[in-house]
Biotite code that builds the C-alpha atoms (Angstrom):
import biotite.structure as struc

atoms = struc.array([
    struc.Atom([28.197, 111.674, 99.561], chain_id="A", res_id=1, res_name="MET", atom_name="CA", element="C"),
    struc.Atom([29.266, 113.248, 102.806], chain_id="A", res_id=2, res_name="THR", atom_name="CA", element="C"),
    struc.Atom([32.498, 112.590, 104.657], chain_id="A", res_id=3, res_name="ASP", atom_name="CA", element="C"),
    struc.Atom([30.476, 110.807, 107.332], chain_id="A", res_id=4, res_name="ALA", atom_name="CA", element="C"),
    struc.Atom([28.887, 108.457, 104.759], chain_id="A", res_id=5, res_name="GLU", atom_name="CA", element="C"),
    struc.Atom([32.297, 107.720, 103.234], chain_id="A", res_id=6, res_name="TRP", atom_name="CA", element="C"),
    struc.Atom([33.805, 106.948, 106.641], chain_id="A", res_id=7, res_name="ARG", atom_name="CA", element="C"),
    struc.Atom([30.846, 104.786, 107.649], chain_id="A", res_id=8, res_name="ALA", atom_name="CA", element="C"),
    struc.Atom([31.094, 102.604, 104.540], chain_id="A", res_id=9, res_name="VAL", atom_name="CA", element="C"),
    struc.Atom([34.850, 102.162, 104.942], chain_id="A", res_id=10, res_name="PHE", atom_name="CA", element="C"),
    struc.Atom([34.413, 101.467, 108.662], chain_id="A", res_id=11, res_name="ALA", atom_name="CA", element="C"),
    struc.Atom([31.956, 98.676, 107.857], chain_id="A", res_id=12, res_name="ALA", atom_name="CA", element="C"),
    struc.Atom([33.586, 97.211, 104.742], chain_id="A", res_id=13, res_name="ARG", atom_name="CA", element="C"),
    struc.Atom([37.338, 97.831, 104.991], chain_id="A", res_id=14, res_name="VAL", atom_name="CA", element="C"),
    struc.Atom([38.430, 98.396, 108.589], chain_id="A", res_id=15, res_name="ASP", atom_name="CA", element="C"),
    struc.Atom([37.460, 94.910, 109.894], chain_id="A", res_id=16, res_name="PRO", atom_name="CA", element="C"),
    struc.Atom([39.576, 93.079, 107.308], chain_id="A", res_id=17, res_name="LEU", atom_name="CA", element="C"),
    struc.Atom([43.054, 93.780, 108.763], chain_id="A", res_id=18, res_name="PRO", atom_name="CA", element="C"),
    struc.Atom([41.708, 92.979, 112.237], chain_id="A", res_id=19, res_name="ARG", atom_name="CA", element="C"),
    struc.Atom([40.422, 89.626, 110.960], chain_id="A", res_id=20, res_name="LEU", atom_name="CA", element="C"),
    struc.Atom([43.760, 88.802, 109.352], chain_id="A", res_id=21, res_name="VAL", atom_name="CA", element="C"),
    struc.Atom([45.713, 89.818, 112.473], chain_id="A", res_id=22, res_name="ARG", atom_name="CA", element="C"),
    struc.Atom([43.399, 87.606, 114.509], chain_id="A", res_id=23, res_name="GLY", atom_name="CA", element="C"),
    struc.Atom([43.796, 84.430, 112.456], chain_id="A", res_id=24, res_name="VAL", atom_name="CA", element="C"),
    struc.Atom([47.370, 84.597, 111.146], chain_id="A", res_id=25, res_name="VAL", atom_name="CA", element="C"),
    struc.Atom([49.195, 83.629, 114.369], chain_id="A", res_id=26, res_name="PRO", atom_name="CA", element="C"),
    struc.Atom([47.237, 80.364, 114.588], chain_id="A", res_id=27, res_name="GLY", atom_name="CA", element="C"),
    struc.Atom([47.804, 79.667, 110.910], chain_id="A", res_id=28, res_name="MET", atom_name="CA", element="C"),
    struc.Atom([51.549, 80.223, 111.306], chain_id="A", res_id=29, res_name="ILE", atom_name="CA", element="C"),
    struc.Atom([51.580, 77.874, 114.302], chain_id="A", res_id=30, res_name="ALA", atom_name="CA", element="C"),
    struc.Atom([49.776, 75.191, 112.215], chain_id="A", res_id=31, res_name="ARG", atom_name="CA", element="C"),
    struc.Atom([52.081, 75.677, 109.238], chain_id="A", res_id=32, res_name="GLY", atom_name="CA", element="C"),
    struc.Atom([49.654, 77.512, 106.965], chain_id="A", res_id=33, res_name="GLY", atom_name="CA", element="C"),
    struc.Atom([46.078, 78.336, 106.179], chain_id="A", res_id=34, res_name="GLY", atom_name="CA", element="C"),
    struc.Atom([43.587, 80.099, 103.941], chain_id="A", res_id=35, res_name="ARG", atom_name="CA", element="C"),
    struc.Atom([41.756, 83.408, 104.092], chain_id="A", res_id=36, res_name="VAL", atom_name="CA", element="C"),
    struc.Atom([39.038, 83.868, 101.508], chain_id="A", res_id=37, res_name="LEU", atom_name="CA", element="C"),
    struc.Atom([37.333, 87.238, 101.305], chain_id="A", res_id=38, res_name="VAL", atom_name="CA", element="C"),
    struc.Atom([33.889, 87.396, 99.757], chain_id="A", res_id=39, res_name="MET", atom_name="CA", element="C"),
    struc.Atom([34.077, 90.735, 97.986], chain_id="A", res_id=40, res_name="GLY", atom_name="CA", element="C"),
    struc.Atom([32.143, 92.492, 95.275], chain_id="A", res_id=41, res_name="SER", atom_name="CA", element="C"),
    struc.Atom([32.615, 92.768, 91.532], chain_id="A", res_id=42, res_name="ALA", atom_name="CA", element="C"),
    struc.Atom([31.440, 96.373, 91.945], chain_id="A", res_id=43, res_name="ALA", atom_name="CA", element="C"),
    struc.Atom([35.123, 97.069, 92.565], chain_id="A", res_id=44, res_name="ALA", atom_name="CA", element="C"),
    struc.Atom([36.003, 95.780, 89.085], chain_id="A", res_id=45, res_name="LEU", atom_name="CA", element="C"),
    struc.Atom([33.478, 97.667, 86.993], chain_id="A", res_id=46, res_name="ARG", atom_name="CA", element="C"),
    struc.Atom([32.032, 101.120, 87.483], chain_id="A", res_id=47, res_name="GLY", atom_name="CA", element="C"),
    struc.Atom([28.376, 101.392, 88.472], chain_id="A", res_id=48, res_name="MET", atom_name="CA", element="C"),
    struc.Atom([26.243, 104.490, 88.770], chain_id="A", res_id=49, res_name="ARG", atom_name="CA", element="C"),
    struc.Atom([25.249, 105.601, 92.265], chain_id="A", res_id=50, res_name="LYS", atom_name="CA", element="C"),
    struc.Atom([27.727, 103.323, 94.012], chain_id="A", res_id=51, res_name="SER", atom_name="CA", element="C"),
    struc.Atom([31.044, 105.179, 94.104], chain_id="A", res_id=52, res_name="SER", atom_name="CA", element="C"),
    struc.Atom([31.561, 104.895, 97.861], chain_id="A", res_id=53, res_name="THR", atom_name="CA", element="C"),
    struc.Atom([30.541, 101.234, 97.974], chain_id="A", res_id=54, res_name="TYR", atom_name="CA", element="C"),
    struc.Atom([32.715, 100.426, 94.945], chain_id="A", res_id=55, res_name="SER", atom_name="CA", element="C"),
    struc.Atom([35.691, 102.280, 96.420], chain_id="A", res_id=56, res_name="ALA", atom_name="CA", element="C"),
    struc.Atom([35.399, 100.381, 99.708], chain_id="A", res_id=57, res_name="ALA", atom_name="CA", element="C"),
    struc.Atom([35.081, 97.066, 97.892], chain_id="A", res_id=58, res_name="ARG", atom_name="CA", element="C"),
    struc.Atom([38.110, 98.036, 95.788], chain_id="A", res_id=59, res_name="GLY", atom_name="CA", element="C"),
    struc.Atom([40.091, 98.716, 98.953], chain_id="A", res_id=60, res_name="ALA", atom_name="CA", element="C"),
    struc.Atom([39.182, 95.226, 100.185], chain_id="A", res_id=61, res_name="GLN", atom_name="CA", element="C"),
    struc.Atom([40.479, 93.647, 96.995], chain_id="A", res_id=62, res_name="LEU", atom_name="CA", element="C"),
    struc.Atom([43.685, 95.715, 97.003], chain_id="A", res_id=63, res_name="ALA", atom_name="CA", element="C"),
    struc.Atom([44.284, 94.602, 100.588], chain_id="A", res_id=64, res_name="TYR", atom_name="CA", element="C"),
    struc.Atom([43.778, 90.952, 99.594], chain_id="A", res_id=65, res_name="VAL", atom_name="CA", element="C"),
    struc.Atom([46.327, 91.313, 96.821], chain_id="A", res_id=66, res_name="GLN", atom_name="CA", element="C"),
    struc.Atom([48.929, 92.958, 99.052], chain_id="A", res_id=67, res_name="ALA", atom_name="CA", element="C"),
    struc.Atom([48.514, 90.819, 102.171], chain_id="A", res_id=68, res_name="VAL", atom_name="CA", element="C"),
    struc.Atom([48.337, 87.716, 99.993], chain_id="A", res_id=69, res_name="GLY", atom_name="CA", element="C"),
    struc.Atom([51.839, 88.449, 98.742], chain_id="A", res_id=70, res_name="VAL", atom_name="CA", element="C"),
    struc.Atom([53.039, 89.281, 102.264], chain_id="A", res_id=71, res_name="GLU", atom_name="CA", element="C"),
    struc.Atom([51.800, 86.004, 103.770], chain_id="A", res_id=72, res_name="LEU", atom_name="CA", element="C"),
    struc.Atom([52.510, 83.578, 100.918], chain_id="A", res_id=73, res_name="ALA", atom_name="CA", element="C"),
    struc.Atom([55.940, 82.516, 102.206], chain_id="A", res_id=74, res_name="ARG", atom_name="CA", element="C"),
    struc.Atom([54.299, 81.433, 105.456], chain_id="A", res_id=75, res_name="GLN", atom_name="CA", element="C"),
    struc.Atom([52.035, 79.057, 103.492], chain_id="A", res_id=76, res_name="ASN", atom_name="CA", element="C"),
    struc.Atom([49.019, 81.298, 104.029], chain_id="A", res_id=77, res_name="ILE", atom_name="CA", element="C"),
    struc.Atom([46.977, 81.948, 100.919], chain_id="A", res_id=78, res_name="GLN", atom_name="CA", element="C"),
    struc.Atom([44.779, 85.041, 100.931], chain_id="A", res_id=79, res_name="VAL", atom_name="CA", element="C"),
    struc.Atom([42.391, 85.396, 97.978], chain_id="A", res_id=80, res_name="ASN", atom_name="CA", element="C"),
    struc.Atom([38.994, 86.866, 97.181], chain_id="A", res_id=81, res_name="ALA", atom_name="CA", element="C"),
    struc.Atom([35.872, 86.114, 95.211], chain_id="A", res_id=82, res_name="ILE", atom_name="CA", element="C"),
    struc.Atom([34.419, 89.288, 93.716], chain_id="A", res_id=83, res_name="ALA", atom_name="CA", element="C"),
    struc.Atom([30.707, 88.612, 93.365], chain_id="A", res_id=84, res_name="GLN", atom_name="CA", element="C"),
    struc.Atom([27.808, 90.168, 91.547], chain_id="A", res_id=85, res_name="ASN", atom_name="CA", element="C"),
    struc.Atom([24.728, 88.596, 90.042], chain_id="A", res_id=86, res_name="PHE", atom_name="CA", element="C"),
    struc.Atom([24.984, 85.627, 92.399], chain_id="A", res_id=87, res_name="VAL", atom_name="CA", element="C"),
    struc.Atom([21.673, 84.171, 93.581], chain_id="A", res_id=88, res_name="ASP", atom_name="CA", element="C"),
    struc.Atom([21.318, 85.743, 97.005], chain_id="A", res_id=89, res_name="ASN", atom_name="CA", element="C"),
    struc.Atom([17.993, 86.470, 98.732], chain_id="A", res_id=90, res_name="PRO", atom_name="CA", element="C"),
    struc.Atom([19.327, 89.727, 100.168], chain_id="A", res_id=91, res_name="THR", atom_name="CA", element="C"),
    struc.Atom([20.281, 91.290, 96.850], chain_id="A", res_id=92, res_name="TYR", atom_name="CA", element="C"),
    struc.Atom([17.991, 89.346, 94.550], chain_id="A", res_id=93, res_name="PHE", atom_name="CA", element="C"),
    struc.Atom([14.881, 88.190, 96.451], chain_id="A", res_id=94, res_name="PRO", atom_name="CA", element="C"),
    struc.Atom([12.381, 85.954, 94.662], chain_id="A", res_id=95, res_name="ALA", atom_name="CA", element="C"),
    struc.Atom([10.094, 88.851, 93.740], chain_id="A", res_id=96, res_name="GLU", atom_name="CA", element="C"),
    struc.Atom([12.998, 90.656, 92.045], chain_id="A", res_id=97, res_name="VAL", atom_name="CA", element="C"),
    struc.Atom([14.031, 87.507, 90.183], chain_id="A", res_id=98, res_name="GLN", atom_name="CA", element="C"),
    struc.Atom([10.478, 87.035, 88.879], chain_id="A", res_id=99, res_name="ARG", atom_name="CA", element="C"),
    struc.Atom([10.263, 90.619, 87.615], chain_id="A", res_id=100, res_name="ASP", atom_name="CA", element="C"),
    struc.Atom([10.310, 90.810, 83.815], chain_id="A", res_id=101, res_name="ARG", atom_name="CA", element="C"),
    struc.Atom([12.511, 93.929, 83.851], chain_id="A", res_id=102, res_name="ARG", atom_name="CA", element="C"),
    struc.Atom([15.087, 92.142, 86.001], chain_id="A", res_id=103, res_name="PHE", atom_name="CA", element="C"),
    struc.Atom([15.064, 89.161, 83.641], chain_id="A", res_id=104, res_name="GLN", atom_name="CA", element="C"),
    struc.Atom([15.661, 91.552, 80.734], chain_id="A", res_id=105, res_name="GLN", atom_name="CA", element="C"),
    struc.Atom([18.500, 93.187, 82.656], chain_id="A", res_id=106, res_name="ARG", atom_name="CA", element="C"),
    struc.Atom([20.136, 89.782, 83.170], chain_id="A", res_id=107, res_name="LEU", atom_name="CA", element="C"),
    struc.Atom([19.923, 89.094, 79.441], chain_id="A", res_id=108, res_name="GLN", atom_name="CA", element="C"),
    struc.Atom([21.323, 92.532, 78.613], chain_id="A", res_id=109, res_name="ARG", atom_name="CA", element="C"),
    struc.Atom([24.101, 92.846, 81.223], chain_id="A", res_id=110, res_name="GLU", atom_name="CA", element="C"),
    struc.Atom([25.183, 89.321, 82.203], chain_id="A", res_id=111, res_name="VAL", atom_name="CA", element="C"),
    struc.Atom([26.747, 87.238, 79.415], chain_id="A", res_id=112, res_name="PRO", atom_name="CA", element="C"),
    struc.Atom([25.691, 84.056, 81.213], chain_id="A", res_id=113, res_name="LEU", atom_name="CA", element="C"),
    struc.Atom([22.084, 85.320, 81.007], chain_id="A", res_id=114, res_name="GLY", atom_name="CA", element="C"),
    struc.Atom([21.219, 84.173, 84.528], chain_id="A", res_id=115, res_name="ARG", atom_name="CA", element="C"),
    struc.Atom([22.302, 84.536, 88.117], chain_id="A", res_id=116, res_name="LEU", atom_name="CA", element="C"),
    struc.Atom([25.236, 82.444, 89.249], chain_id="A", res_id=117, res_name="VAL", atom_name="CA", element="C"),
    struc.Atom([23.839, 79.826, 91.621], chain_id="A", res_id=118, res_name="SER", atom_name="CA", element="C"),
    struc.Atom([24.726, 79.803, 95.283], chain_id="A", res_id=119, res_name="ALA", atom_name="CA", element="C"),
    struc.Atom([26.071, 76.282, 94.749], chain_id="A", res_id=120, res_name="ARG", atom_name="CA", element="C"),
    struc.Atom([28.448, 77.432, 91.993], chain_id="A", res_id=121, res_name="GLU", atom_name="CA", element="C"),
    struc.Atom([29.660, 80.216, 94.256], chain_id="A", res_id=122, res_name="ASP", atom_name="CA", element="C"),
    struc.Atom([30.139, 77.827, 97.198], chain_id="A", res_id=123, res_name="ALA", atom_name="CA", element="C"),
    struc.Atom([31.998, 75.314, 95.046], chain_id="A", res_id=124, res_name="GLU", atom_name="CA", element="C"),
    struc.Atom([34.503, 77.950, 93.963], chain_id="A", res_id=125, res_name="LEU", atom_name="CA", element="C"),
    struc.Atom([34.962, 78.989, 97.599], chain_id="A", res_id=126, res_name="ALA", atom_name="CA", element="C"),
    struc.Atom([35.499, 75.378, 98.661], chain_id="A", res_id=127, res_name="ALA", atom_name="CA", element="C"),
    struc.Atom([38.034, 74.862, 95.877], chain_id="A", res_id=128, res_name="TYR", atom_name="CA", element="C"),
    struc.Atom([39.967, 78.002, 96.821], chain_id="A", res_id=129, res_name="LEU", atom_name="CA", element="C"),
    struc.Atom([40.114, 76.889, 100.458], chain_id="A", res_id=130, res_name="CYS", atom_name="CA", element="C"),
    struc.Atom([41.357, 73.405, 99.580], chain_id="A", res_id=131, res_name="GLY", atom_name="CA", element="C"),
    struc.Atom([44.880, 72.072, 99.255], chain_id="A", res_id=132, res_name="ASP", atom_name="CA", element="C"),
    struc.Atom([44.637, 71.830, 95.462], chain_id="A", res_id=133, res_name="VAL", atom_name="CA", element="C"),
    struc.Atom([44.473, 75.634, 95.263], chain_id="A", res_id=134, res_name="ALA", atom_name="CA", element="C"),
    struc.Atom([47.647, 76.374, 97.211], chain_id="A", res_id=135, res_name="ASP", atom_name="CA", element="C"),
    struc.Atom([49.195, 78.097, 94.180], chain_id="A", res_id=136, res_name="CYS", atom_name="CA", element="C"),
    struc.Atom([46.885, 81.141, 94.305], chain_id="A", res_id=137, res_name="PHE", atom_name="CA", element="C"),
    struc.Atom([48.352, 84.173, 96.047], chain_id="A", res_id=138, res_name="VAL", atom_name="CA", element="C"),
    struc.Atom([46.484, 87.459, 96.404], chain_id="A", res_id=139, res_name="GLY", atom_name="CA", element="C"),
    struc.Atom([44.141, 86.599, 93.563], chain_id="A", res_id=140, res_name="GLN", atom_name="CA", element="C"),
    struc.Atom([40.718, 88.095, 92.900], chain_id="A", res_id=141, res_name="VAL", atom_name="CA", element="C"),
    struc.Atom([38.285, 85.764, 91.160], chain_id="A", res_id=142, res_name="PHE", atom_name="CA", element="C"),
    struc.Atom([35.269, 87.459, 89.570], chain_id="A", res_id=143, res_name="PRO", atom_name="CA", element="C"),
    struc.Atom([32.048, 85.463, 90.063], chain_id="A", res_id=144, res_name="MET", atom_name="CA", element="C"),
    struc.Atom([29.479, 87.387, 88.110], chain_id="A", res_id=145, res_name="SER", atom_name="CA", element="C"),
    struc.Atom([28.349, 85.379, 85.102], chain_id="A", res_id=146, res_name="GLY", atom_name="CA", element="C"),
    struc.Atom([30.664, 87.492, 82.969], chain_id="A", res_id=147, res_name="GLY", atom_name="CA", element="C"),
    struc.Atom([29.293, 90.868, 84.109], chain_id="A", res_id=148, res_name="TRP", atom_name="CA", element="C"),
    struc.Atom([32.621, 92.005, 85.578], chain_id="A", res_id=149, res_name="ALA", atom_name="CA", element="C"),
    struc.Atom([34.565, 91.391, 82.368], chain_id="A", res_id=150, res_name="VAL", atom_name="CA", element="C"),
    struc.Atom([32.206, 92.996, 79.857], chain_id="A", res_id=151, res_name="ARG", atom_name="CA", element="C"),
])
């Protein structure tokens, strides 16, 4: 990769995150707390060929979540992340890819669950993490990958 490619990926994936947090935290402090949930990538948790820049940027996102989560916890602001891969998503896994026999074999080989995580399962975890019952999580990264990230 070139320096320009590296900078472009970090500019798109990493640089907006502190700006987002700076933008929402004052209102959360005024209301007595809040939640920030970053939808990240499990590519940061497990090496993948041909994705070093992307994985590094996603790793920077998750490291930021961990650090800022600790910094904001005493103000009743929980910052956490879901690190996704192999979640049913028409951008990454359109219907024609999901129907492909080779993709189905890949799921069986690489994903312990043997299938894509459904969008509903992903959304339910996000809803839980943004609810009051999850106020004990601080700077946590939750893999959502059907077991792929922990193999």
